[in-house]
TORKOL-4160 file (C-alpha; in steps of 0.2 Angstrom, whole numbers, padded with zeros to 4 digits, m for minus):
475
<pt num="1" X="0212" Y="0106" Z="m0279"/>
<pt num="2" X="0227" Y="0098" Z="m0268"/>
<pt num="3" X="0230" Y="0115" Z="m0260"/>
<pt num="4" X="0209" Y="0116" Z="m0256"/>
<pt num="5" X="0212" Y="0099" Z="m0249"/>
<pt num="6" X="0227" Y="0102" Z="m0240"/>
<pt num="7" X="0220" Y="0118" Z="m0235"/>
<pt num="8" X="0204" Y="0112" Z="m0227"/>
<pt num="9" X="0215" Y="0098" Z="m0218"/>
<pt num="10" X="0225" Y="0111" Z="m0210"/>
<pt num="11" X="0210" Y="0122" Z="m0206"/>
<pt num="12" X="0203" Y="0106" Z="m0196"/>
<pt num="13" X="0220" Y="0105" Z="m0187"/>
<pt num="14" X="0220" Y="0122" Z="m0183"/>
<pt num="15" X="0200" Y="0123" Z="m0178"/>
<pt num="16" X="0202" Y="0108" Z="m0167"/>
<pt num="17" X="0219" Y="0115" Z="m0158"/>
<pt num="18" X="0211" Y="0133" Z="m0156"/>
<pt num="19" X="0192" Y="0125" Z="m0148"/>
<pt num="20" X="0199" Y="0113" Z="m0136"/>
<pt num="21" X="0212" Y="0130" Z="m0130"/>
<pt num="22" X="0194" Y="0140" Z="m0128"/>
<pt num="23" X="0179" Y="0129" Z="m0127"/>
<pt num="24" X="0168" Y="0128" Z="m0112"/>
<pt num="25" X="0159" Y="0112" Z="m0107"/>
<pt num="26" X="0142" Y="0121" Z="m0100"/>
<pt num="27" X="0126" Y="0118" Z="m0112"/>
<pt num="28" X="0125" Y="0137" Z="m0114"/>
<pt num="29" X="0142" Y="0141" Z="m0118"/>
<pt num="30" X="0139" Y="0127" Z="m0130"/>
<pt num="31" X="0125" Y="0134" Z="m0139"/>
<pt num="32" X="0132" Y="0149" Z="m0141"/>
<pt num="33" X="0146" Y="0142" Z="m0151"/>
<pt num="34" X="0136" Y="0132" Z="m0161"/>
<pt num="35" X="0124" Y="0149" Z="m0165"/>
<pt num="36" X="0142" Y="0157" Z="m0166"/>
<pt num="37" X="0147" Y="0146" Z="m0181"/>
<pt num="38" X="0128" Y="0146" Z="m0190"/>
<pt num="39" X="0129" Y="0165" Z="m0192"/>
<pt num="40" X="0146" Y="0163" Z="m0198"/>
<pt num="41" X="0143" Y="0151" Z="m0212"/>
<pt num="42" X="0130" Y="0160" Z="m0216"/>
<pt num="43" X="0138" Y="0175" Z="m0218"/>
<pt num="44" X="0153" Y="0169" Z="m0227"/>
<pt num="45" X="0143" Y="0158" Z="m0241"/>
<pt num="46" X="0134" Y="0178" Z="m0247"/>
<pt num="47" X="0152" Y="0184" Z="m0247"/>
<pt num="48" X="0159" Y="0168" Z="m0256"/>
<pt num="49" X="0144" Y="0166" Z="m0270"/>
<pt num="50" X="0145" Y="0186" Z="m0273"/>
<pt num="51" X="0164" Y="0184" Z="m0276"/>
<pt num="52" X="0162" Y="0168" Z="m0286"/>
<pt num="53" X="0149" Y="0177" Z="m0297"/>
<pt num="54" X="0164" Y="0192" Z="m0299"/>
<pt num="55" X="0178" Y="0178" Z="m0303"/>
<pt num="56" X="0167" Y="0170" Z="m0316"/>
<pt num="57" X="0165" Y="0187" Z="m0324"/>
<pt num="58" X="0182" Y="0189" Z="m0324"/>
<pt num="59" X="0182" Y="0205" Z="m0312"/>
<pt num="60" X="0191" Y="0196" Z="m0297"/>
<pt num="61" X="0208" Y="0188" Z="m0296"/>
<pt num="62" X="0210" Y="0166" Z="m0293"/>
<pt num="63" X="0217" Y="0170" Z="m0278"/>
<pt num="64" X="0205" Y="0182" Z="m0271"/>
<pt num="65" X="0195" Y="0171" Z="m0272"/>
<pt num="66" X="0203" Y="0157" Z="m0266"/>
<pt num="67" X="0206" Y="0165" Z="m0249"/>
<pt num="68" X="0187" Y="0168" Z="m0250"/>
<pt num="69" X="0183" Y="0151" Z="m0252"/>
<pt num="70" X="0195" Y="0146" Z="m0238"/>
<pt num="71" X="0185" Y="0156" Z="m0227"/>
<pt num="72" X="0170" Y="0149" Z="m0231"/>
<pt num="73" X="0175" Y="0132" Z="m0230"/>
<pt num="74" X="0184" Y="0136" Z="m0213"/>
<pt num="75" X="0166" Y="0142" Z="m0206"/>
<pt num="76" X="0158" Y="0127" Z="m0211"/>
<pt num="77" X="0170" Y="0115" Z="m0203"/>
<pt num="78" X="0170" Y="0127" Z="m0188"/>
<pt num="79" X="0149" Y="0124" Z="m0188"/>
<pt num="80" X="0151" Y="0105" Z="m0188"/>
<pt num="81" X="0167" Y="0105" Z="m0173"/>
<pt num="82" X="0156" Y="0117" Z="m0162"/>
<pt num="83" X="0138" Y="0103" Z="m0167"/>
<pt num="84" X="0148" Y="0088" Z="m0162"/>
<pt num="85" X="0155" Y="0098" Z="m0147"/>
<pt num="86" X="0138" Y="0103" Z="m0144"/>
<pt num="87" X="0130" Y="0085" Z="m0143"/>
<pt num="88" X="0144" Y="0072" Z="m0138"/>
<pt num="89" X="0144" Y="0076" Z="m0121"/>
<pt num="90" X="0125" Y="0072" Z="m0122"/>
<pt num="91" X="0116" Y="0055" Z="m0117"/>
<pt num="92" X="0100" Y="0050" Z="m0126"/>
<pt num="93" X="0096" Y="0032" Z="m0118"/>
<pt num="94" X="0078" Y="0033" Z="m0117"/>
<pt num="95" X="0065" Y="0020" Z="m0109"/>
<pt num="96" X="0055" Y="0014" Z="m0122"/>
<pt num="97" X="0044" Y="0002" Z="m0111"/>
<pt num="98" X="0045" Y="m0006" Z="m0095"/>
<pt num="99" X="0033" Y="m0019" Z="m0091"/>
<pt num="100" X="0032" Y="m0030" Z="m0078"/>
<pt num="101" X="0025" Y="m0048" Z="m0078"/>
<pt num="102" X="0024" Y="m0065" Z="m0066"/>
<pt num="103" X="0034" Y="m0080" Z="m0073"/>
<pt num="104" X="0026" Y="m0097" Z="m0070"/>
<pt num="105" X="0036" Y="m0101" Z="m0055"/>
<pt num="106" X="0026" Y="m0086" Z="m0047"/>
<pt num="107" X="0042" Y="m0075" Z="m0045"/>
<pt num="108" X="0037" Y="m0055" Z="m0052"/>
<pt num="109" X="0049" Y="m0048" Z="m0066"/>
<pt num="110" X="0054" Y="m0030" Z="m0072"/>
<pt num="111" X="0056" Y="m0029" Z="m0089"/>
<pt num="112" X="0065" Y="m0011" Z="m0096"/>
<pt num="113" X="0068" Y="m0008" Z="m0116"/>
<pt num="114" X="0082" Y="0005" Z="m0118"/>
<pt num="115" X="0084" Y="0015" Z="m0132"/>
<pt num="116" X="0101" Y="0023" Z="m0139"/>
<pt num="117" X="0093" Y="0038" Z="m0147"/>
<pt num="118" X="0108" Y="0050" Z="m0150"/>
<pt num="119" X="0104" Y="0060" Z="m0168"/>
<pt num="120" X="0111" Y="0055" Z="m0183"/>
<pt num="121" X="0125" Y="0067" Z="m0180"/>
<pt num="122" X="0136" Y="0060" Z="m0196"/>
<pt num="123" X="0123" Y="0061" Z="m0206"/>
<pt num="124" X="0118" Y="0077" Z="m0204"/>
<pt num="125" X="0134" Y="0084" Z="m0207"/>
<pt num="126" X="0138" Y="0077" Z="m0222"/>
<pt num="127" X="0119" Y="0085" Z="m0227"/>
<pt num="128" X="0129" Y="0100" Z="m0224"/>
<pt num="129" X="0146" Y="0098" Z="m0230"/>
<pt num="130" X="0138" Y="0089" Z="m0248"/>
<pt num="131" X="0152" Y="0082" Z="m0259"/>
<pt num="132" X="0165" Y="0096" Z="m0257"/>
<pt num="133" X="0168" Y="0091" Z="m0239"/>
<pt num="134" X="0168" Y="0072" Z="m0239"/>
<pt num="135" X="0187" Y="0070" Z="m0235"/>
<pt num="136" X="0187" Y="0085" Z="m0221"/>
<pt num="137" X="0172" Y="0077" Z="m0215"/>
<pt num="138" X="0182" Y="0061" Z="m0213"/>
<pt num="139" X="0193" Y="0068" Z="m0199"/>
<pt num="140" X="0178" Y="0074" Z="m0189"/>
<pt num="141" X="0169" Y="0059" Z="m0187"/>
<pt num="142" X="0183" Y="0051" Z="m0178"/>
<pt num="143" X="0181" Y="0062" Z="m0164"/>
<pt num="144" X="0160" Y="0060" Z="m0163"/>
<pt num="145" X="0155" Y="0042" Z="m0159"/>
<pt num="146" X="0138" Y="0037" Z="m0160"/>
<pt num="147" X="0138" Y="0024" Z="m0145"/>
<pt num="148" X="0134" Y="0028" Z="m0129"/>
<pt num="149" X="0148" Y="0018" Z="m0116"/>
<pt num="150" X="0150" Y="0015" Z="m0099"/>
<pt num="151" X="0130" Y="0016" Z="m0091"/>
<pt num="152" X="0125" Y="0008" Z="m0078"/>
<pt num="153" X="0108" Y="0005" Z="m0075"/>
<pt num="154" X="0097" Y="0001" Z="m0058"/>
<pt num="155" X="0080" Y="0003" Z="m0054"/>
<pt num="156" X="0073" Y="0011" Z="m0036"/>
<pt num="157" X="0059" Y="0013" Z="m0025"/>
<pt num="158" X="0059" Y="0026" Z="m0011"/>
<pt num="159" X="0078" Y="0029" Z="m0014"/>
<pt num="160" X="0082" Y="0010" Z="m0012"/>
<pt num="161" X="0088" Y="m0002" Z="m0025"/>
<pt num="162" X="0072" Y="m0014" Z="m0027"/>
<pt num="163" X="0080" Y="m0025" Z="m0043"/>
<pt num="164" X="0089" Y="m0042" Z="m0045"/>
<pt num="165" X="0102" Y="m0039" Z="m0049"/>
<pt num="166" X="0105" Y="m0024" Z="m0040"/>
<pt num="167" X="0113" Y="m0014" Z="m0054"/>
<pt num="168" X="0116" Y="m0018" Z="m0074"/>
<pt num="169" X="0135" Y="m0014" Z="m0081"/>
<pt num="170" X="0134" Y="m0008" Z="m0101"/>
<pt num="171" X="0149" Y="m0008" Z="m0109"/>
<pt num="172" X="0142" Y="m0001" Z="m0125"/>
<pt num="173" X="0124" Y="0003" Z="m0134"/>
<pt num="174" X="0124" Y="0006" Z="m0152"/>
<pt num="175" X="0117" Y="0020" Z="m0162"/>
<pt num="176" X="0099" Y="0015" Z="m0163"/>
<pt num="177" X="0102" Y="m0001" Z="m0154"/>
<pt num="178" X="0088" Y="m0007" Z="m0143"/>
<pt num="179" X="0090" Y="m0019" Z="m0128"/>
<pt num="180" X="0081" Y="m0028" Z="m0112"/>
<pt num="181" X="0086" Y="m0029" Z="m0097"/>
<pt num="182" X="0075" Y="m0039" Z="m0081"/>
<pt num="183" X="0076" Y="m0035" Z="m0064"/>
<pt num="184" X="0069" Y="m0047" Z="m0052"/>
<pt num="185" X="0055" Y="m0041" Z="m0037"/>
<pt num="186" X="0051" Y="m0044" Z="m0023"/>
<pt num="187" X="0034" Y="m0038" Z="m0022"/>
<pt num="188" X="0022" Y="m0028" Z="m0033"/>
<pt num="189" X="0024" Y="m0013" Z="m0037"/>
<pt num="190" X="0013" Y="0001" Z="m0050"/>
<pt num="191" X="0031" Y="0012" Z="m0054"/>
<pt num="192" X="0047" Y="0009" Z="m0048"/>
<pt num="193" X="0063" Y="0024" Z="m0053"/>
<pt num="194" X="0077" Y="0020" Z="m0068"/>
<pt num="195" X="0093" Y="0023" Z="m0064"/>
<pt num="196" X="0107" Y="0027" Z="m0077"/>
<pt num="197" X="0124" Y="0032" Z="m0074"/>
<pt num="198" X="0136" Y="0036" Z="m0087"/>
<pt num="199" X="0154" Y="0036" Z="m0084"/>
<pt num="200" X="0150" Y="0034" Z="m0063"/>
<pt num="201" X="0146" Y="0053" Z="m0064"/>
<pt num="202" X="0130" Y="0061" Z="m0074"/>
<pt num="203" X="0113" Y="0053" Z="m0065"/>
<pt num="204" X="0099" Y="0051" Z="m0073"/>
<pt num="205" X="0080" Y="0048" Z="m0064"/>
<pt num="206" X="0067" Y="0045" Z="m0072"/>
<pt num="207" X="0050" Y="0039" Z="m0063"/>
<pt num="208" X="0041" Y="0026" Z="m0074"/>
<pt num="209" X="0024" Y="0018" Z="m0073"/>
<pt num="210" X="0025" Y="m0002" Z="m0076"/>
<pt num="211" X="0012" Y="m0008" Z="m0087"/>
<pt num="212" X="0008" Y="m0027" Z="m0086"/>
<pt num="213" X="0018" Y="m0035" Z="m0100"/>
<pt num="214" X="0003" Y="m0040" Z="m0114"/>
<pt num="215" X="0014" Y="m0055" Z="m0120"/>
<pt num="216" X="0010" Y="m0065" Z="m0101"/>
<pt num="217" X="m0006" Y="m0068" Z="m0104"/>
<pt num="218" X="m0010" Y="m0071" Z="m0085"/>
<pt num="219" X="m0021" Y="m0065" Z="m0071"/>
<pt num="220" X="m0013" Y="m0065" Z="m0055"/>
<pt num="221" X="m0019" Y="m0063" Z="m0040"/>
<pt num="222" X="m0007" Y="m0056" Z="m0025"/>
<pt num="223" X="m0013" Y="m0055" Z="m0005"/>
<pt num="224" X="m0007" Y="m0045" Z="0008"/>
<pt num="225" X="m0008" Y="m0059" Z="0019"/>
<pt num="226" X="m0012" Y="m0075" Z="0013"/>
<pt num="227" X="m0014" Y="m0084" Z="0032"/>
<pt num="228" X="m0026" Y="m0076" Z="0043"/>
<pt num="229" X="m0034" Y="m0081" Z="0061"/>
<pt num="230" X="m0051" Y="m0078" Z="0065"/>
<pt num="231" X="m0062" Y="m0083" Z="0079"/>
<pt num="232" X="m0076" Y="m0095" Z="0076"/>
<pt num="233" X="m0092" Y="m0085" Z="0075"/>
<pt num="234" X="m0083" Y="m0071" Z="0069"/>
<pt num="235" X="m0074" Y="m0068" Z="0053"/>
<pt num="236" X="m0059" Y="m0070" Z="0042"/>
<pt num="237" X="m0052" Y="m0053" Z="0031"/>
<pt num="238" X="m0043" Y="m0054" Z="0016"/>
<pt num="239" X="m0036" Y="m0042" Z="0003"/>
<pt num="240" X="m0030" Y="m0048" Z="m0014"/>
<pt num="241" X="m0026" Y="m0036" Z="m0026"/>
<pt num="242" X="m0030" Y="m0045" Z="m0045"/>
<pt num="243" X="m0020" Y="m0041" Z="m0060"/>
<pt num="244" X="m0024" Y="m0044" Z="m0077"/>
<pt num="245" X="m0009" Y="m0045" Z="m0090"/>
<pt num="246" X="m0021" Y="m0046" Z="m0105"/>
<pt num="247" X="m0026" Y="m0033" Z="m0117"/>
<pt num="248" X="m0043" Y="m0028" Z="m0123"/>
<pt num="249" X="m0062" Y="m0027" Z="m0110"/>
<pt num="250" X="m0068" Y="m0044" Z="m0102"/>
<pt num="251" X="m0073" Y="m0049" Z="m0088"/>
<pt num="252" X="m0065" Y="m0061" Z="m0074"/>
<pt num="253" X="m0076" Y="m0071" Z="m0065"/>
<pt num="254" X="m0072" Y="m0075" Z="m0047"/>
<pt num="255" X="m0074" Y="m0093" Z="m0037"/>
<pt num="256" X="m0069" Y="m0103" Z="m0022"/>
<pt num="257" X="m0073" Y="m0119" Z="m0026"/>
<pt num="258" X="m0064" Y="m0131" Z="m0011"/>
<pt num="259" X="m0071" Y="m0120" Z="0005"/>
<pt num="260" X="m0083" Y="m0129" Z="0015"/>
<pt num="261" X="m0100" Y="m0127" Z="0013"/>
<pt num="262" X="m0099" Y="m0122" Z="0034"/>
<pt num="263" X="m0091" Y="m0104" Z="0029"/>
<pt num="264" X="m0096" Y="m0091" Z="0022"/>
<pt num="265" X="m0089" Y="m0079" Z="0011"/>
<pt num="266" X="m0095" Y="m0062" Z="0001"/>
<pt num="267" X="m0079" Y="m0054" Z="m0010"/>
<pt num="268" X="m0081" Y="m0033" Z="m0010"/>
<pt num="269" X="m0073" Y="m0022" Z="m0026"/>
<pt num="270" X="m0071" Y="m0005" Z="m0015"/>
<pt num="271" X="m0090" Y="m0004" Z="m0007"/>
<pt num="272" X="m0098" Y="m0014" Z="m0019"/>
<pt num="273" X="m0102" Y="m0034" Z="m0017"/>
<pt num="274" X="m0098" Y="m0043" Z="m0032"/>
<pt num="275" X="m0095" Y="m0061" Z="m0039"/>
<pt num="276" X="m0084" Y="m0055" Z="m0054"/>
<pt num="277" X="m0074" Y="m0042" Z="m0060"/>
<pt num="278" X="m0076" Y="m0029" Z="m0076"/>
<pt num="279" X="m0060" Y="m0024" Z="m0083"/>
<pt num="280" X="m0061" Y="m0010" Z="m0096"/>
<pt num="281" X="m0048" Y="m0007" Z="m0109"/>
<pt num="282" X="m0031" Y="m0003" Z="m0101"/>
<pt num="283" X="m0038" Y="m0007" Z="m0082"/>
<pt num="284" X="m0024" Y="m0018" Z="m0079"/>
<pt num="285" X="m0026" Y="m0019" Z="m0059"/>
<pt num="286" X="m0039" Y="m0020" Z="m0045"/>
<pt num="287" X="m0040" Y="m0021" Z="m0027"/>
<pt num="288" X="m0051" Y="m0034" Z="m0016"/>
<pt num="289" X="m0059" Y="m0039" Z="0001"/>
<pt num="290" X="m0063" Y="m0055" Z="0005"/>
<pt num="291" X="m0074" Y="m0058" Z="0020"/>
<pt num="292" X="m0076" Y="m0077" Z="0027"/>
<pt num="293" X="m0087" Y="m0081" Z="0042"/>
<pt num="294" X="m0084" Y="m0095" Z="0051"/>
<pt num="295" X="m0096" Y="m0104" Z="0060"/>
<pt num="296" X="m0100" Y="m0102" Z="0076"/>
<pt num="297" X="m0098" Y="m0121" Z="0084"/>
<pt num="298" X="m0085" Y="m0135" Z="0081"/>
<pt num="299" X="m0090" Y="m0148" Z="0065"/>
<pt num="300" X="m0081" Y="m0164" Z="0056"/>
<pt num="301" X="m0076" Y="m0150" Z="0044"/>
<pt num="302" X="m0070" Y="m0135" Z="0055"/>
<pt num="303" X="m0061" Y="m0140" Z="0071"/>
<pt num="304" X="m0051" Y="m0124" Z="0080"/>
<pt num="305" X="m0033" Y="m0123" Z="0079"/>
<pt num="306" X="m0032" Y="m0135" Z="0061"/>
<pt num="307" X="m0030" Y="m0123" Z="0047"/>
<pt num="308" X="m0041" Y="m0123" Z="0031"/>
<pt num="309" X="m0035" Y="m0121" Z="0015"/>
<pt num="310" X="m0044" Y="m0117" Z="m0001"/>
<pt num="311" X="m0040" Y="m0106" Z="m0015"/>
<pt num="312" X="m0047" Y="m0091" Z="m0023"/>
<pt num="313" X="m0049" Y="m0095" Z="m0043"/>
<pt num="314" X="m0051" Y="m0077" Z="m0056"/>
<pt num="315" X="m0055" Y="m0085" Z="m0074"/>
<pt num="316" X="m0055" Y="m0072" Z="m0089"/>
<pt num="317" X="m0076" Y="m0076" Z="m0098"/>
<pt num="318" X="m0074" Y="m0083" Z="m0113"/>
<pt num="319" X="m0056" Y="m0091" Z="m0111"/>
<pt num="320" X="m0045" Y="m0104" Z="m0104"/>
<pt num="321" X="m0035" Y="m0089" Z="m0092"/>
<pt num="322" X="m0034" Y="m0090" Z="m0075"/>
<pt num="323" X="m0025" Y="m0084" Z="m0060"/>
<pt num="324" X="m0028" Y="m0093" Z="m0041"/>
<pt num="325" X="m0019" Y="m0089" Z="m0025"/>
<pt num="326" X="m0019" Y="m0101" Z="m0012"/>
<pt num="327" X="m0026" Y="m0095" Z="0004"/>
<pt num="328" X="m0026" Y="m0102" Z="0022"/>
<pt num="329" X="m0038" Y="m0101" Z="0037"/>
<pt num="330" X="m0036" Y="m0106" Z="0055"/>
<pt num="331" X="m0051" Y="m0106" Z="0065"/>
<pt num="332" X="m0048" Y="m0101" Z="0085"/>
<pt num="333" X="m0058" Y="m0100" Z="0098"/>
<pt num="334" X="m0062" Y="m0091" Z="0115"/>
<pt num="335" X="m0071" Y="m0090" Z="0130"/>
<pt num="336" X="m0087" Y="m0077" Z="0134"/>
<pt num="337" X="m0094" Y="m0074" Z="0150"/>
<pt num="338" X="m0113" Y="m0069" Z="0148"/>
<pt num="339" X="m0120" Y="m0065" Z="0166"/>
<pt num="340" X="m0138" Y="m0070" Z="0168"/>
<pt num="341" X="m0143" Y="m0061" Z="0184"/>
<pt num="342" X="m0163" Y="m0063" Z="0188"/>
<pt num="343" X="m0164" Y="m0048" Z="0199"/>
<pt num="344" X="m0154" Y="m0031" Z="0197"/>
<pt num="345" X="m0163" Y="m0024" Z="0213"/>
<pt num="346" X="m0166" Y="m0030" Z="0229"/>
<pt num="347" X="m0175" Y="m0022" Z="0246"/>
<pt num="348" X="m0170" Y="m0023" Z="0261"/>
<pt num="349" X="m0171" Y="m0015" Z="0281"/>
<pt num="350" X="m0154" Y="m0018" Z="0280"/>
<pt num="351" X="m0154" Y="m0030" Z="0295"/>
<pt num="352" X="m0150" Y="m0046" Z="0287"/>
<pt num="353" X="m0139" Y="m0048" Z="0273"/>
<pt num="354" X="m0144" Y="m0046" Z="0255"/>
<pt num="355" X="m0142" Y="m0063" Z="0247"/>
<pt num="356" X="m0138" Y="m0062" Z="0227"/>
<pt num="357" X="m0137" Y="m0076" Z="0216"/>
<pt num="358" X="m0126" Y="m0072" Z="0201"/>
<pt num="359" X="m0127" Y="m0086" Z="0186"/>
<pt num="360" X="m0115" Y="m0085" Z="0172"/>
<pt num="361" X="m0114" Y="m0095" Z="0154"/>
<pt num="362" X="m0100" Y="m0096" Z="0144"/>
<pt num="363" X="m0108" Y="m0092" Z="0128"/>
<pt num="364" X="m0089" Y="m0094" Z="0118"/>
<pt num="365" X="m0083" Y="m0108" Z="0109"/>
<pt num="366" X="m0067" Y="m0113" Z="0120"/>
<pt num="367" X="m0066" Y="m0117" Z="0138"/>
<pt num="368" X="m0062" Y="m0102" Z="0152"/>
<pt num="369" X="m0053" Y="m0104" Z="0167"/>
<pt num="370" X="m0050" Y="m0097" Z="0184"/>
<pt num="371" X="m0068" Y="m0088" Z="0183"/>
<pt num="372" X="m0067" Y="m0075" Z="0196"/>
<pt num="373" X="m0080" Y="m0059" Z="0201"/>
<pt num="374" X="m0075" Y="m0043" Z="0213"/>
<pt num="375" X="m0088" Y="m0031" Z="0221"/>
<pt num="376" X="m0084" Y="m0013" Z="0221"/>
<pt num="377" X="m0094" Y="m0002" Z="0228"/>
<pt num="378" X="m0104" Y="m0001" Z="0246"/>
<pt num="379" X="m0092" Y="0009" Z="0256"/>
<pt num="380" X="m0092" Y="m0001" Z="0274"/>
<pt num="381" X="m0101" Y="m0017" Z="0268"/>
<pt num="382" X="m0097" Y="m0032" Z="0271"/>
<pt num="383" X="m0097" Y="m0044" Z="0256"/>
<pt num="384" X="m0093" Y="m0063" Z="0253"/>
<pt num="385" X="m0093" Y="m0072" Z="0237"/>
<pt num="386" X="m0094" Y="m0090" Z="0236"/>
<pt num="387" X="m0086" Y="m0100" Z="0228"/>
<pt num="388" X="m0070" Y="m0089" Z="0227"/>
<pt num="389" X="m0068" Y="m0097" Z="0210"/>
<pt num="390" X="m0075" Y="m0107" Z="0196"/>
<pt num="391" X="m0060" Y="m0119" Z="0189"/>
<pt num="392" X="m0068" Y="m0121" Z="0173"/>
<pt num="393" X="m0084" Y="m0117" Z="0162"/>
<pt num="394" X="m0087" Y="m0126" Z="0145"/>
<pt num="395" X="m0093" Y="m0119" Z="0131"/>
<pt num="396" X="m0112" Y="m0116" Z="0136"/>
<pt num="397" X="m0110" Y="m0123" Z="0153"/>
<pt num="398" X="m0117" Y="m0115" Z="0169"/>
<pt num="399" X="m0112" Y="m0110" Z="0184"/>
<pt num="400" X="m0117" Y="m0098" Z="0199"/>
<pt num="401" X="m0110" Y="m0087" Z="0211"/>
<pt num="402" X="m0118" Y="m0084" Z="0226"/>
<pt num="403" X="m0115" Y="m0066" Z="0234"/>
<pt num="404" X="m0119" Y="m0061" Z="0252"/>
<pt num="405" X="m0119" Y="m0042" Z="0255"/>
<pt num="406" X="m0122" Y="m0035" Z="0274"/>
<pt num="407" X="m0123" Y="m0016" Z="0277"/>
<pt num="408" X="m0115" Y="m0009" Z="0292"/>
<pt num="409" X="m0125" Y="m0008" Z="0309"/>
<pt num="410" X="m0130" Y="0012" Z="0307"/>
<pt num="411" X="m0135" Y="0010" Z="0288"/>
<pt num="412" X="m0144" Y="0026" Z="0283"/>
<pt num="413" X="m0158" Y="0024" Z="0271"/>
<pt num="414" X="m0157" Y="0023" Z="0254"/>
<pt num="415" X="m0150" Y="0017" Z="0236"/>
<pt num="416" X="m0133" Y="0009" Z="0235"/>
<pt num="417" X="m0126" Y="0004" Z="0219"/>
<pt num="418" X="m0112" Y="m0011" Z="0217"/>
<pt num="419" X="m0106" Y="m0015" Z="0201"/>
<pt num="420" X="m0101" Y="m0034" Z="0197"/>
<pt num="421" X="m0086" Y="m0038" Z="0188"/>
<pt num="422" X="m0082" Y="m0055" Z="0182"/>
<pt num="423" X="m0066" Y="m0061" Z="0172"/>
<pt num="424" X="m0058" Y="m0076" Z="0165"/>
<pt num="425" X="m0044" Y="m0086" Z="0156"/>
<pt num="426" X="m0046" Y="m0093" Z="0139"/>
<pt num="427" X="m0032" Y="m0098" Z="0128"/>
<pt num="428" X="m0020" Y="m0090" Z="0136"/>
<pt num="429" X="m0028" Y="m0072" Z="0138"/>
<pt num="430" X="m0040" Y="m0063" Z="0149"/>
<pt num="431" X="m0059" Y="m0061" Z="0147"/>
<pt num="432" X="m0070" Y="m0052" Z="0155"/>
<pt num="433" X="m0090" Y="m0052" Z="0156"/>
<pt num="434" X="m0101" Y="m0035" Z="0151"/>
<pt num="435" X="m0101" Y="m0027" Z="0170"/>
<pt num="436" X="m0117" Y="m0026" Z="0179"/>
<pt num="437" X="m0123" Y="m0017" Z="0193"/>
<pt num="438" X="m0133" Y="m0020" Z="0206"/>
<pt num="439" X="m0146" Y="m0012" Z="0218"/>
<pt num="440" X="m0153" Y="m0013" Z="0235"/>
<pt num="441" X="m0163" Y="0000" Z="0244"/>
<pt num="442" X="m0162" Y="0000" Z="0262"/>
<pt num="443" X="m0181" Y="0004" Z="0268"/>
<pt num="444" X="m0182" Y="0017" Z="0286"/>
<pt num="445" X="m0182" Y="0004" Z="0298"/>
<pt num="446" X="m0198" Y="0004" Z="0312"/>
<pt num="447" X="m0199" Y="0007" Z="0329"/>
<pt num="448" X="m0209" Y="m0005" Z="0339"/>
<pt num="449" X="m0211" Y="0002" Z="0356"/>
<pt num="450" X="m0220" Y="0019" Z="0347"/>
<pt num="451" X="m0232" Y="0006" Z="0337"/>
<pt num="452" X="m0235" Y="m0001" Z="0352"/>
<pt num="453" X="m0239" Y="0016" Z="0361"/>
<pt num="454" X="m0249" Y="0022" Z="0348"/>
<pt num="455" X="m0258" Y="0008" Z="0345"/>
<pt num="456" X="m0263" Y="0009" Z="0365"/>
<pt num="457" X="m0267" Y="0027" Z="0365"/>
<pt num="458" X="m0278" Y="0025" Z="0348"/>
<pt num="459" X="m0288" Y="0009" Z="0358"/>
<pt num="460" X="m0289" Y="0022" Z="0372"/>
<pt num="461" X="m0296" Y="0034" Z="0362"/>
<pt num="462" X="m0307" Y="0024" Z="0355"/>
<pt num="463" X="m0315" Y="0015" Z="0371"/>
<pt num="464" X="m0314" Y="0031" Z="0378"/>
<pt num="465" X="m0325" Y="0038" Z="0366"/>
<pt num="466" X="m0339" Y="0021" Z="0365"/>
<pt num="467" X="m0337" Y="0022" Z="0384"/>
<pt num="468" X="m0342" Y="0042" Z="0385"/>
<pt num="469" X="m0356" Y="0037" Z="0371"/>
<pt num="470" X="m0366" Y="0024" Z="0380"/>
<pt num="471" X="m0367" Y="0036" Z="0396"/>
<pt num="472" X="m0376" Y="0049" Z="0384"/>
<pt num="473" X="m0387" Y="0037" Z="0378"/>
<pt num="474" X="m0392" Y="0031" Z="0395"/>
<pt num="475" X="m0397" Y="0049" Z="0399"/>
């Protein structure tokens, strides 16, 4: 028995030395070595069982049987070593969970649960060798360690590190051990890439979907822009994501409890106007559009440039869980020029200037300054505008430009178009009225000399006819 133990240890060292000299590290070679060792074990086992029967029947000497037994033992140990070589260079860190949640202070976090899922090769070796190889295999277990060491963990999005801390160093992760790692993220994400670096060489990247943590029991509202400016009479638009960190299906009601009645609002889920959201099983996130309609005039509750703060609240039906987000609306104002022309069509003989009044009204919500009128068209026509500039128009206030359009001396009969461009300044911006086109029709001038001559000729003919008729009657 001592000879067998000594022989096994010698075989172990010999096998180790030989394998270290000739083994290759690529996966195909390692797998080939395992299969080859497995075939050798089967071959030597069959030979061993045959020779054992002959030895028991006295048909084989003790020395010959011992040689067969040693070859079989060597084949088994070679298989164990090949198996260790094939697995010891592999990495089995599993991402068991990837969750996101929000803390009470509003910060967003990702929690990863990593698992050392290395196969239990030690148990496989024990079962393979059985009781006969207990002492021999103990030497091999020194070569195999179930711990995974020196792993660097980070999370990425679009090839950029997005977590704080940027990286964790895992010195050791024991066999079957689970461990949680948390990263703070600056914005909400649905998926990240988990990056694992082993010994600063091998790198694994795995894209994972982040599921809301079921233990946080929260509803989180995240606006794209929490502060929006909009003109009086206009519409402010907010886009908001609603995440429900709860399990099971339920209804979430939406409400804005602290918004003045001067404002009207509507909420859309896609194209559908809603007042509550129906979350189904495994449905965690929805995207909403909130439209706030502003009044057309200032009031006690609505003043230009004064921020209005309000909250959108989402409440779980039948539960005390709610989420809310603060929103800010800044009413703005701008002037709007409306042209009130009484008549866009005029007729003239071209002998005198055509005078056209152009009334304008500030239909906006802010003063309009330095309003000017420009006339385009009518080549050769002379025009004057009075006044040249209207200094200021308050909301709903009117002003008038008086245009005088004088045609050239030899103007031809026909229709002439004049475009009127009116512009002013409001809230630091240049605003324009809708262009108006005035049309002037020049009629042909009357030649009074010809009219008089024609009239006299007509009267002479009529007089001659009457005189002739009288002569005939007398005769």
